[in-house]
C-alpha positions in Angstrom: 9.3 -1.7 53.7 11.8 1.1 54.3 15.5 0.2 54.2 17.2 1.0 57.5 20.7 0.1 56.5 23.2 0.3 59.4 20.4 1.2 61.9 18.9 -2.2 62.1 20.2 -2.5 65.7 18.3 0.6 66.9 14.8 -0.5 66.0 12.9 -1.6 69.1 12.3 -5.3 69.6 9.3 -6.9 71.2 9.5 -6.1 75.0 12.5 -3.8 74.5 12.3 -0.2 75.6 15.5 0.8 73.8 15.5 2.1 70.2 14.6 5.6 69.2 14.1 8.3 71.7 13.0 11.8 70.9 15.7 14.3 71.7 14.0 17.6 70.8 13.8 20.4 68.3 16.9 22.0 66.7 17.0 25.6 68.0 20.0 26.9 66.1 23.4 26.2 64.7 26.3 27.3 66.9 29.3 29.3 65.7 31.4 26.2 65.8 29.0 24.2 63.6 27.1 22.1 66.2 23.4 21.8 66.2 21.8 23.0 69.5 18.6 21.3 70.5 16.2 22.1 73.3 15.9 18.7 74.9 12.6 16.9 75.6 14.5 13.8 76.7 18.2 13.8 77.6 20.2 11.2 75.5 23.5 9.7 76.4 26.6 11.3 75.1 27.8 9.3 72.1 24.3 8.3 70.9 23.6 8.7 67.2 21.2 11.5 66.2 18.8 10.7 63.4 15.9 12.5 61.7 12.4 11.2 61.0 13.6 9.1 58.1 16.3 7.4 60.2 19.0 9.3 58.3 22.1 9.7 60.5 22.5 13.4 61.2 25.3 13.4 63.8 26.4 12.3 67.3 25.4 13.7 70.7 28.4 15.7 71.7 27.3 17.5 74.9 24.5 18.1 77.3 24.4 21.5 79.0 22.2 24.1 80.7 19.9 23.9 83.7 18.7 20.5 84.8 15.0 21.5 84.4 15.5 22.8 80.8 18.6 21.1 79.3 20.1 21.6 75.8 21.9 19.1 73.7 24.8 19.8 71.3 24.9 17.4 68.3 28.1 17.3 66.2 26.7 17.0 62.6 27.8 14.5 60.0 25.7 16.1 57.2 25.8 19.2 55.1 23.1 21.8 54.8 22.7 22.3 58.5 20.2 25.2 58.1 17.6 22.8 56.7 17.5 21.0 60.1 16.6 24.1 62.1 13.1 23.7 63.7 13.1 19.9 63.0 12.9 17.2 65.5 15.8 14.8 66.0 15.8 11.4 67.7 18.5 9.5 69.5 19.4 6.0 68.3 20.7 4.2 71.3 23.9 2.6 70.3 24.4 -0.9 71.6 26.8 -1.0 74.6 30.2 -2.6 74.2 29.3 -5.3 76.6 26.2 -6.2 74.6 28.3 -6.3 71.4 30.9 -8.6 73.1 28.2 -11.1 74.0 26.9 -11.0 70.4 30.4 -11.7 69.1 31.0 -14.7 71.5 27.9 -16.4 70.3 29.0 -16.5 66.7 
């Protein structure tokens, strides 16, 4: 079984539609170092961006462009950005603060 480390909370549970969501393909690296993706699905700003192996790549920083064909900017947390061009990234939905509070109260 693959170790998922700190991403245990993003794996979908039975009957849960949250988890990983395909963002889209990395089109290019911007001049300020952000990865620009052509979005298939629009994630929330602040969601963690991961690759196919659930490795954290960065955080969703901005959503821009036309509503019909949006683009997503991801602020990277990795080196070797050029290796991610033409690769698909996924959004790992971070648990909401309210959900985390409920979890803390139970303990």
